[in-house]
C-alpha positions in Angstrom: -13.5 2.6 25.3 -10.4 0.7 24.1 -8.7 2.3 21.1 -7.5 -0.5 18.9 -5.8 1.4 16.1 -3.5 4.3 17.0 -3.8 6.6 14.0 -0.9 8.8 12.8 -2.0 11.7 10.7 0.3 13.9 8.7 0.0 17.4 10.1 1.7 20.7 9.4 1.5 21.6 13.1 3.8 18.7 14.0 6.4 20.1 11.7 6.0 23.6 13.1 6.5 22.4 16.7 9.6 20.4 15.7 11.1 23.4 13.9 10.4 25.6 16.9 12.2 23.1 19.2 15.4 23.5 17.2 15.5 19.8 16.2 15.2 20.7 12.5 18.3 22.5 11.2 16.3 24.6 8.8 12.8 25.7 8.3 10.6 23.2 6.5 8.8 24.8 3.6 5.3 23.8 2.6 5.5 22.7 -1.1 2.4 21.9 -3.0 2.5 18.3 -4.2 -0.7 17.6 -6.1 0.1 14.0 -7.2 -1.8 10.8 -7.5 1.5 8.9 -7.6 3.5 7.9 -4.5 6.4 6.5 -6.5 7.8 8.9 -9.1 10.1 6.5 -11.0 12.3 8.5 -13.4 10.8 11.8 -12.1 12.8 11.5 -8.8 13.5 15.2 -8.7 9.8 15.7 -7.9 10.6 14.5 -4.3 12.5 17.7 -3.6 11.0 19.6 -0.7 8.5 16.8 0.1 7.9 15.1 3.5 8.1 11.3 3.6 6.7 8.9 6.1 8.7 5.6 6.5 6.4 2.6 6.5 6.8 -0.3 8.9 8.0 -3.8 7.8 6.3 -7.1 8.4 7.5 -9.0 11.5 9.7 -11.4 9.5 11.6 -8.5 8.0 12.0 -6.3 11.0 15.2 -7.9 12.2 16.9 -7.2 8.9 16.1 -3.5 9.1 16.0 -0.9 6.3 18.5 -0.9 3.4 19.9 2.1 1.5 20.1 4.6 4.3 23.6 6.0 4.4 25.6 9.0 5.9 27.5 10.0 2.8 27.3 9.2 -0.9 30.4 8.4 -3.0 31.3 7.9 -6.6 31.9 4.1 -6.1 29.2 1.6 -5.3 30.6 0.1 -2.2 29.0 2.5 0.2 26.1 0.1 1.1 28.7 -2.4 2.4 30.6 0.1 4.5 29.3 -0.3 8.1 30.7 3.1 9.1 28.6 4.8 6.4 25.3 3.1 7.2 22.8 5.2 9.3 22.3 3.5 12.6 23.6 0.1 11.4 22.6 -3.3 12.6 24.4 -6.6 12.1 22.9 -7.1 8.6 24.6 -3.9 7.1 21.2 -2.2 7.2 19.6 0.4 9.4 17.9 -0.7 12.7 14.2 -1.1 12.3 13.3 0.3 15.7 15.3 3.5 15.1 13.6 4.4 11.8 10.1 2.8 11.5 7.3 5.4 11.6 9.7 8.4 11.2 9.1 11.5 9.1 11.7 12.8 6.7 12.1 16.0 4.8 13.7 15.7 1.3 16.3 18.5 1.3 17.7 17.6 -2.1 17.6 15.0 -4.9 21.1 14.2 -6.3 21.9 12.2 -9.4 24.4 9.4 -8.9 27.9 11.0 -9.5 28.6 8.3 -12.1 25.4 8.7 -14.0 26.8 10.9 -16.7 29.8 8.5 -17.2 28.4 5.1 -16.8 25.0 4.0 -18.0 24.7 1.5 -15.2 24.2 4.4 -12.8 21.8 6.5 -14.9 18.7 5.2 -13.0 20.2 5.9 -9.5 19.7 8.9 -7.3 20.3 9.9 -3.7 17.5 11.6 -1.6 19.1 13.9 0.9 16.9 13.5 4.0 16.5 15.2 7.3 14.7 13.1 10.0 12.3 15.5 11.6 12.4 14.4 15.3 16.2 14.4 15.6 17.4 16.6 12.7 19.7 13.9 11.5 20.9 14.2 7.9 21.3 11.1 5.8 20.9 9.9 2.2 18.6 7.3 0.8 19.8 5.5 -2.4 16.9 5.5 -4.8 16.5 3.5 -8.0 13.8 4.4 -10.6 12.7 0.7 -10.9 12.4 0.1 -7.1 8.7 0.8 -6.7 7.9 -2.3 -4.7 10.8 -1.7 -2.3 10.3 2.0 -1.9 9.6 2.3 1.8 8.0 5.8 2.0 4.6 7.4 1.7 4.8 11.0 0.4 2.7 13.4 2.5 1.4 15.1 -0.6 0.2 11.7 -2.0 -1.4 10.9 1.3 -3.3 14.2 1.3 -4.3 13.8 -2.3 -5.7 10.3 -1.6 -7.5 11.5 1.4 -9.2 14.2 -0.7 -10.1 11.8 -3.4 -11.3 8.9 -1.3 -13.1 10.4 1.6 -16.9 10.2 1.0 -16.6 7.3 -1.6 -18.6 4.2 -1.0 -17.4 0.6 -1.4 -18.6 -3.0 -1.3 -15.9 -5.3 0.2 -15.3 -9.0 -0.3 -16.0 -11.2 2.7 -12.3 -12.4 3.2 -11.2 -8.8 3.7 -13.9 -8.1 6.2 -13.2 -11.3 8.1 -9.7 -10.1 8.7 -10.9 -6.7 9.8 -11.8 -5.5 13.3 -14.4 -3.3 14.9 -12.4 0.0 15.2 -14.0 0.8 18.6 -14.1 -2.6 20.4 -11.3 -4.5 18.6 -13.6 -7.5 18.2 -14.3 -9.5 15.0 -16.4 -7.5 12.5 -20.1 -8.3 12.2 -21.2 -7.7 8.6 -23.6 -8.7 5.9 -22.2 -9.7 2.5 -22.7 -7.0 -0.1 -23.4 -4.1 2.3 -22.0 -0.7 1.5 -19.2 1.0 3.4 -18.4 4.7 3.2 -14.8 6.0 3.5 -14.9 8.6 6.2 -11.1 9.1 6.5 -7.7 8.1 5.2 -5.1 7.5 7.9 -1.7 6.0 8.7 -2.5 2.9 10.7 0.1 2.6 13.5 -0.7 -1.1 13.9 0.5 -1.9 10.4 2.4 1.3 9.5 0.4 1.3 6.3 -1.9 3.9 4.7 -5.5 2.8 5.4 -9.1 3.7 4.7 -11.5 4.2 7.7 -14.9 2.8 6.7 -18.3 3.1 8.2 -21.5 1.2 7.4 -25.1 2.4 7.6 -25.3 1.2 11.2 -22.3 3.4 12.3 -19.9 0.4 12.6 -16.4 1.4 11.8 -13.4 -0.6 10.5 -10.1 -0.1 8.7 -8.8 -1.7 5.5 -5.4 -1.3 3.9 -5.2 1.2 1.0 -3.4 -1.5 -1.0 -6.6 -3.6 -1.2 -8.3 -1.1 -3.4 -5.4 -1.2 -5.9 -5.2 -4.9 -6.4 -5.2 -5.6 -10.1 -3.1 -8.7 -10.3 -5.3 -11.2 -8.5 -8.9 -11.6 -7.3 -10.6 -8.2 -6.9 -11.4 -7.6 -3.3 -12.9 -4.1 -3.2 -15.6 -2.7 -5.6 -16.8 0.9 -5.8 -20.6 1.2 -5.1 -21.1 2.0 -8.8 -19.2 -1.2 -9.8 -21.2 -3.3 -7.3 -24.5 -1.8 -8.6 -23.6 -2.7 -12.2 -22.5 -6.2 -11.4 -25.6 -6.9 -9.3 -27.7 -5.8 -12.2 -25.7 -7.9 -14.6 -25.4 -11.1 -12.6 -28.3 -10.7 -10.0 -28.0 -10.2 -6.3 -27.3 -13.8 -5.3 -24.5 -14.4 -7.9 -22.7 -11.1 -7.0 -22.9 -12.2 -3.3 -21.3 -15.5 -4.3 -18.5 -13.6 -6.0 -17.9 -11.5 -2.9 -17.7 -14.8 -0.9 -15.3 -16.3 -3.5 -17.8 -19.1 -4.2 -18.8 -20.6 -7.5 -21.8 -22.8 -8.6 -23.2 -24.6 -11.6 -24.6 -22.1 -14.1 -22.0 -19.3 -13.4 -20.3 -17.9 -16.4 -16.5 -17.7 -17.1 -16.5 -14.0 -16.4 -18.2 -14.6 -13.0 -15.8 -17.4 -12.2 -12.8 -15.2 -12.9 -14.2 -12.6 -10.5 -14.8 -15.2 -7.8 -11.7 -17.4 -8.2 -9.3 -15.5 -10.4 -7.5 -17.1 -13.4 -7.2 -20.9 -13.5 -3.8 -22.5 -13.2 -4.6 -24.7 -16.2 -7.2 -25.0 -18.9 -7.8 -28.3 -20.6 -10.2 -28.6 -23.6 -11.9 -31.9 -24.4 -14.5 -31.9 -27.2 -17.3 -29.5 -26.3 -16.2 -29.1 -22.7 -13.4 -27.2 -21.0 -11.9 -27.9 -17.6 -10.4 -25.2 -15.5 -8.1 -26.2 -12.7 -7.8 -24.2 -9.5 -6.1 -25.0 -6.1 -9.6 -25.3 -4.7 -10.8 -27.8 -7.4 -11.7 -28.3 -11.0 -14.6 -26.7 -12.9 -16.1 -28.0 -16.1 -17.6 -25.6 -18.6 -19.9 -26.3 -21.6 -19.7 -23.2 -23.7 -19.7 -20.2 -21.3 -21.2 -21.8 -18.2 -20.1 -24.2 -15.4 -21.8 -27.6 -15.7 -19.7 -29.3 -12.9 -17.8 -28.2 -9.9 -16.2 -31.6 -9.1 
């Protein structure tokens, strides 16, 4: 049986073994972290005592490495351009990807920027004092309260909370997500039926993508993995529905129309609300008399009142 996805699970036993080996300079305390937020923004002090997992980067970014990992912090702001002060530096004044990706860190301390009380430009900056668990190396990560989309870590407490909340929940997944997924056992393309229900049986760290992921299983026992980020998408077309949401939309629009939505398809007779679920927001809306034309990259839709009358 070929194992396609190597799964990394946060475990206390790993920390215990590392501590016993002498690679960690001090005992790692277990601190309760009951949080539904991975990025804490202005509440940076909440990271104190937590364990962080460093996510991977996409292939195009790996050669650039990780930014903001330094050996010492200073009062000035030139430390990120000081090659001697960068942890495991590469040629881009960043830290080497291969030396950090997939590593675990313990947050020993959270320190406000030394200039934060004197200069308002530094009030949103902190340093996370980190200890890398496998080597015991000490370093600092420069943290900004507005850097949510570049924050490279997953907090173990957040991971454990999501695992508790999501395991056992049922979802209906759009076709384009399932087409990109693979059978967890064989690695082959996924065989699926539009609109079928998938149950979350675990939440893991997928070593293939270095991202937090949901392990799903359908009624036939087929297993696959989807990125956690897909269930959070609120800025574009919705890709994942809870079983309850799917039931309500099926009742509201009928089975065939909801399947079209999951397939990102539209047809004459669909409403504006259904169209937005299937194709998202139009790039342009042009009103002409009693009709309204919505423009999309895939084509133009003409509405009369609330319904599509033409897909040309």
